[in-house]
DODREN-663346 format. One record per residue: x, y, z of N, C-alpha, C in turn; residue in one letter. Coordinates in pm, whole numbers, m for minus. Layout:
// residues N
n_xx n_yy n_zz ca_xx ca_yy ca_zz c_xx c_yy c_zz rest
X Y Z X Y Z X Y Z a
...
// end
This chain:
// residues 181
n_xx n_yy n_zz ca_xx ca_yy ca_zz c_xx c_yy c_zz rest
93 m151 m18 m30 0 m11 59 117 4 m
26 197 m56 146 348 m103 80 434 33 k
162 503 101 119 592 171 147 729 94 m
17 841 90 40 955 41 25 1121 150 v
142 1183 162 105 1293 221 m24 1327 164 e
m103 1413 322 m231 1471 263 m210 1577 190 s
m115 1639 172 m76 1757 141 m93 1699 m63 d
m36 1604 m101 18 1578 m211 m119 1516 m252 s
m206 1434 m156 m341 1360 m203 m417 1470 m241 l
m439 1589 m162 m463 1660 m211 m485 1732 m355 a
m365 1780 m371 m275 1841 m523 m349 1704 m580 q
m329 1588 m604 m379 1470 m687 m559 1493 m729 i
m606 1453 m610 m735 1495 m616 m789 1595 m750 v
m726 1712 m648 m753 1855 m758 m742 1840 m918 i
m620 1789 m906 m575 1705 m1094 m679 1716 m1120 g
m733 1543 m1075 m818 1461 m1110 m937 1572 m1172 c
m993 1659 m1043 m1159 1763 m1078 m1127 1813 m1191 k
m978 1874 m1223 m923 1962 m1382 m926 1819 m1469 r
m904 1690 m1433 m949 1586 m1607 m791 1568 m1596 g
m713 1538 m1548 m602 1487 m1561 m542 1387 m1522 d
m548 1326 m1648 m494 1154 m1670 m405 1074 m1530 a
m307 1160 m1518 m170 1117 m1452 m229 1122 m1354 s
m318 1231 m1319 m375 1249 m1112 m473 1065 m1134 c
m574 1082 m1209 m634 986 m1181 m549 846 m1196 f
m439 844 m1294 m335 745 m1276 m301 713 m1125 s
m242 816 m1039 m226 821 m903 m252 785 m839 q
m382 815 m788 m524 782 m737 m510 594 m723 l
m541 557 m895 m500 398 m907 m433 371 m819 v
m316 416 m870 m200 346 m814 m169 308 m659 d
m265 416 m579 m324 494 m483 m333 355 m388 i
m481 330 m440 m635 242 m375 m623 159 m423 y
m568 105 m554 m622 7 m626 m633 m175 m537 a
m489 m170 m410 m508 m313 m358 m604 m283 m242 s
m554 m116 m186 m720 m161 m37 m865 m209 m154 r
m892 m117 m245 m1014 m120 m248 m1043 m312 m294 g
m915 m324 m414 m910 m467 m461 m944 m543 m304 y
m862 m550 m215 m892 m640 m55 m1043 m608 4 g
m1094 m482 m16 m1222 m448 25 m1310 m563 m21 y
m1313 m506 m205 m1434 m637 m212 m1428 m707 m249 f
m1255 m779 m220 m1241 m938 m206 m1276 m1036 m105 y
m1309 m942 32 m1356 m942 161 m1495 m926 160 r
m1505 m866 64 m1671 m873 87 m1725 m945 m66 l
m1683 m1071 m119 m1750 m1112 m215 m1659 m1272 m221 t
m1506 m1264 m180 m1468 m1397 m215 m1404 m1409 m318 g
m1440 m1367 m393 m1394 m1356 m561 m1350 m1302 m648 s
m1212 m1328 m647 m1144 m1245 m727 m1158 m1204 m883 s
m1282 m1268 m957 m1282 m1164 m1043 m1412 m1086 m1028 d
m1527 m1106 m933 m1595 m1042 m893 m1534 m878 m852 v
m1438 m927 m727 m1362 m820 m699 m1302 m712 m813 s
m1237 m767 m955 m1215 m727 m1083 m1284 m612 m1077 d
m1390 m700 m1161 m1538 m634 m1172 m1550 m507 m1147 d
m1559 m503 m981 m1580 m410 m882 m1519 m289 m915 l
m1371 m327 m886 m1248 m233 m881 m1256 m177 m1016 l
m1252 m182 m1087 m1321 m143 m1228 m1421 m80 m1197 s
m1559 m86 m1194 m1637 31 m1185 m1650 108 m1072 e
m1574 51 m973 m1483 138 m877 m1434 296 m923 l
m1347 252 m995 m1275 410 m1050 m1333 446 m1192 f
m1433 389 m1271 m1498 456 m1317 m1603 520 m1286 v
m1646 519 m1144 m1736 563 m1049 m1673 711 m1032 k
m1547 673 m961 m1377 776 m922 m1418 870 m1045 l
m1440 845 m1146 m1393 940 m1243 m1522 1045 m1331 v
m1655 964 m1305 m1716 1027 m1279 m1806 1101 m1190 e
m1801 1075 m1028 m1817 1167 m983 m1679 1255 m882 k
m1594 1232 m915 m1508 1319 m817 m1509 1432 m822 i
m1603 1499 m895 m1664 1650 m944 m1679 1643 m732 n
m1811 1564 m737 m1910 1566 m603 m1818 1515 m419 s
m1698 1471 m491 m1631 1542 m342 m1591 1672 m306 y
m1640 1709 m181 m1611 1846 m128 m1520 1854 m49 k
m1470 1772 10 m1348 1801 109 m1384 1685 221 g
m1283 1688 353 m1301 1614 400 m1227 1502 360 g
m1262 1347 445 m1138 1253 415 m1203 1227 260 s
m1085 1230 215 m1099 1165 69 m1098 1027 116 f
m1061 938 141 m1054 797 182 m1223 755 193 e
m1265 841 281 m1378 836 328 m1510 829 234 g
m1456 941 133 m1578 933 47 m1558 856 m37 w
m1415 786 m38 m1379 690 m151 m1450 551 m110 l
m1437 517 m58 m1517 355 m4 m1705 418 28 f
m1721 489 76 m1823 542 20 m1916 527 m117 r
m1815 558 m215 m1862 535 m335 m1816 390 m344 v
m1731 333 m313 m1687 185 m306 m1859 83 m265 a
m1899 136 m119 m1980 67 m69 m2095 103 m147 s
m2159 214 m214 m2238 178 m270 m2219 151 m420 n
m2110 159 m517 m2075 m10 m627 m2098 m158 m549 v
m2069 m177 m423 m2087 m317 m387 m2241 m352 m359 f
m2300 m227 m310 m2503 m275 m302 m2502 m280 m431 h
m2516 m180 m526 m2504 m199 m641 m2543 m342 m716 d
m2349 m352 m685 m2344 m536 m753 m2450 m632 m670 y
m2470 m617 m561 m2596 m686 m436 m2695 m685 m533 l
m2778 m588 m588 m2898 m560 m601 m2884 m646 m727 r
m2801 m592 m813 m2785 m650 m922 m2802 m798 m986 d
m2729 m887 m881 m2725 m1034 m789 m2838 m1072 m775 k
m2920 m983 m697 m3060 m1053 m649 m3139 m1043 m754 q
m3144 m955 m797 m3256 m922 m973 m3258 m1055 m1004 r
m3119 m1092 m1057 m3090 m1163 m1120 m3158 m1314 m1100 q
m3115 m1331 m957 m3176 m1421 m945 m3312 m1482 m898 e
m3370 m1345 m851 m3558 m1376 m878 m3576 m1361 m1048 r
m3488 m1331 m1092 m3552 m1344 m1234 m3510 m1504 m1265 l
m3437 m1563 m1258 m3389 m1699 m1266 m3440 m1779 m1167 l
m3497 m1745 m1066 m3618 m1833 m1010 m3744 m1795 m1094 k
m3811 m1718 m1110 m3948 m1659 m1141 m3865 m1764 m1328 s
m3811 m1784 m1415 m3808 m1863 m1524 m3819 m1961 m1505 q
m3767 m2070 m1400 m3746 m2148 m1329 m3897 m2235 m1314 k
m3949 m2184 m1234 m4088 m2162 m1181 m4187 m2180 m1297 r
m4118 m2067 m1410 m4284 m2059 m1511 m4202 m2215 m1641 r
m4154 m2237 m1646 m4074 m2340 m1701 m4123 m2482 m1656 i
m4118 m2473 m1496 m4153 m2606 m1453 m4286 m2616 m1471 e
m4392 m2560 m1456 m4479 m2449 m1445 m4631 m2573 m1578 s
m4535 m2552 m1641 m4559 m2560 m1820 m4594 m2730 m1855 k
m4658 m2731 m1870 m4685 m2912 m1887 m4607 m2980 m2078 a
m4524 m3063 m2053 m4400 m3002 m2150 m4509 m3106 m2290 p
m4496 m3044 m2331 m4593 m3089 m2502 m4507 m3164 m2573 d
m4570 m3298 m2580 m4440 m3383 m2631 m4498 m3360 m2824 d
m4589 m3307 m2867 m4638 m3300 m2999 m4543 m3195 m3097 k
m4456 m3133 m2967 m4309 m3066 m3027 m4169 m3078 m2983 v
m4080 m3119 m3112 m3976 m3141 m3097 m3883 m3049 m3029 s
m3789 m3060 m3009 m3675 m2937 m2902 m3639 m2903 m3051 e
m3605 m2970 m3155 m3576 m2942 m3254 m3675 m2772 m3322 s
m3748 m2857 m3359 m3888 m2764 m3370 m3898 m2682 m3302 e
m3891 m2590 m3201 m3875 m2522 m3114 m3763 m2421 m3131 r
m3657 m2489 m3112 m3537 m2385 m3169 m3527 m2322 m3310 i
m3617 m2366 m3397 m3623 m2325 m3535 m3755 m2220 m3508 d
m3825 m2275 m3431 m3928 m2158 m3394 m3913 m2032 m3343 k
m3775 m2056 m3269 m3764 m1904 m3179 m3623 m1878 m3293 l
m3554 m1922 m3369 m3513 m1867 m3456 m3578 m1788 m3538 q
m3713 m1867 m3616 m3758 m1751 m3676 m3838 m1637 m3620 e
m3905 m1657 m3452 m3947 m1531 m3412 m3868 m1421 m3416 q
m3722 m1488 m3335 m3621 m1342 m3323 m3623 m1276 m3477 l
m3632 m1353 m3555 m3615 m1226 m3646 m3744 m1186 m3675 g
m3788 m1198 m3623 m3940 m1092 m3662 m3953 m933 m3501 k
m3874 m980 m3480 m3860 m859 m3365 m3739 m725 m3466 l
m3786 m625 m3401 m3720 m517 m3427 m3562 m564 m3405 d
m3462 m513 m3503 m3325 m554 m3483 m3230 m535 m3369 a
m3297 m390 m3346 m3236 m328 m3200 m3281 m420 m3065 d
m3394 m491 m3019 m3456 m589 m2973 m3394 m721 m3008 i
m3360 m778 m3088 m3287 m904 m3108 m3159 m908 m3084 r
m3093 m774 m3088 m2934 m771 m3077 m2935 m759 m2906 e
m3036 m729 m2849 m3015 m714 m2665 m3002 m810 m2652 l
m3132 m905 m2711 m3189 m1026 m2660 m3050 m1171 m2693 i
m2994 m1116 m2769 m2882 m1236 m2846 m2770 m1190 m2731 i
m2750 m1048 m2736 m2576 m1045 m2651 m2621 m1079 m2476 l
m2748 m1078 m2437 m2783 m1090 m2282 m2780 m1208 m2298 r
m2811 m1332 m2392 m2866 m1474 m2380 m2833 m1584 m2448 f
m2701 m1503 m2590 m2692 m1654 m2643 m2511 m1586 m2626 y
m2461 m1455 m2582 m2337 m1410 m2614 m2315 m1398 m2457 s
m2390 m1370 m2340 m2385 m1405 m2222 m2299 m1230 m2178 q
m2396 m1146 m2213 m2313 m999 m2216 m2429 m962 m2086 v
m2271 m897 m1992 m2411 m848 m1851 m2531 m703 m1919 s
m2602 m697 m1812 m2698 m578 m1845 m2591 m445 m1857 f
m2499 m463 m1742 m2432 m326 m1712 m2367 m325 m1864 k
m2281 m429 m1896 m2158 m402 m2018 m2271 m346 m2140 e
m2358 m450 m2180 m2502 m414 m2252 m2488 m272 m2240 i
m2552 m209 m2158 m2573 m32 m2119 m2462 44 m2182 a
m2362 49 m2136 m2212 62 m2171 m2187 104 m2287 a
m2199 m69 m2410 m2176 m84 m2514 m2300 63 m2600 m
m2429 9 m2577 m2495 149 m2625 m2489 264 m2585 r
m2425 300 m2469 m2416 457 m2456 m2587 464 m2409 s
m2628 403 m2300 m2745 422 m2243 m2750 390 m2125 e
m2862 460 m2027 m2890 406 m1872 m2931 217 m1874 p
m2865 195 m1799 m2867 59 m1771 m3023 59 m1775 i
m3120 119 m1716 m3271 135 m1632 m3362 78 m1819 g
m3308 162 m1876 m3330 149 m2010 m3302 97 m2093 t
m3189 m25 m2116 m3171 m162 m2133 m3273 m288 m2063 t
m3250 m254 m1965 m3329 m319 m1926 m3508 m330 m1966 l
m3541 m235 m1973 m3679 m184 m2001 m3689 m230 m2171 s
m3627 m217 m2239 m3610 m263 m2416 m3569 m362 m2394 k
m3542 m469 m2294 m3485 m592 m2312 m3655 m680 m2295 l
m3687 m633 m2137 m3803 m633 m2109 m3914 m687 m2194 h
m3950 m573 m2255 m4068 m524 m2375 m3994 m668 m2514 r
m3858 m664 m2491 m3830 m764 m2617 m3866 m910 m2597 g
m3831 m923 m2466 m3859 m1096 m2409 m4024 m1105 m2420 l
m4089 m980 m2380 m4234 m1006 m2352 m4309 m1045 m2535 k
m4272 m935 m2591 m4304 m975 m2739 m4255 m1119 m2800 k
m4111 m1180 m2743 m4106 m1296 m2802 m4131 m1412 m2773 l
m4207 m1413 m2668 m4261 m1481 m2564 m4434 m1502 m2596 r
m4482 m1407 m2655 m4569 m1345 m2768 m4561 m1447 m2895 e
m4506 m1384 m2900 m4467 m1489 m3063 m4434 m1623 m3057 l
m4374 m1703 m2962 m4362 m1789 m2926 m4475 m1843 m2931 m
m4598 m1846 m2834 m4694 m1913 m2774 m4783 m1917 m2886 e
m4762 m1855 m2977 m4874 m1874 m3091 m4844 m2009 m3132 q
m4982 m2066 m3240 m4946 m2217 m3271 m4845 m2243 m3366 k
m4801 m2384 m3380 m4677 m2410 m3472 m4728 m2408 m3601 l
// end
């Protein structure tokens, strides 16, 4: 862990507020190992910790101007705590979605009249009927396993917008799939 004098840290933060990339780099150097340790102790996963640490530094760039003085470390770890809680909410949302999907699948009686390959063919056909934008969202999320957050970032839109579009697209796809073969 690098130790930094408070005057030096204050100068680095001022540089960050001006948009100086080298100052942001210095903050990353100073806090990367502590931030990683914080996330690792919370999650127990090095992969998740790496992702959360990256998200922390993205948030740092986005929110540095909201730092108004006081303990920078306190402010930084408050941002880290918010990143972690966002992760937990996303994880819980995904778990609820999976449980809901599992219950829905288990509650439907098997349709012996339609083979698996026919269902796959119908799914492909119905995907083709969707708007290209929605089709891309569904394929990115469910075939390419890209996270909602990554999709939103790729599309330069808020994650809520991405989730809303995906939800509407899945609803439309479900309606198309429930039509008789």
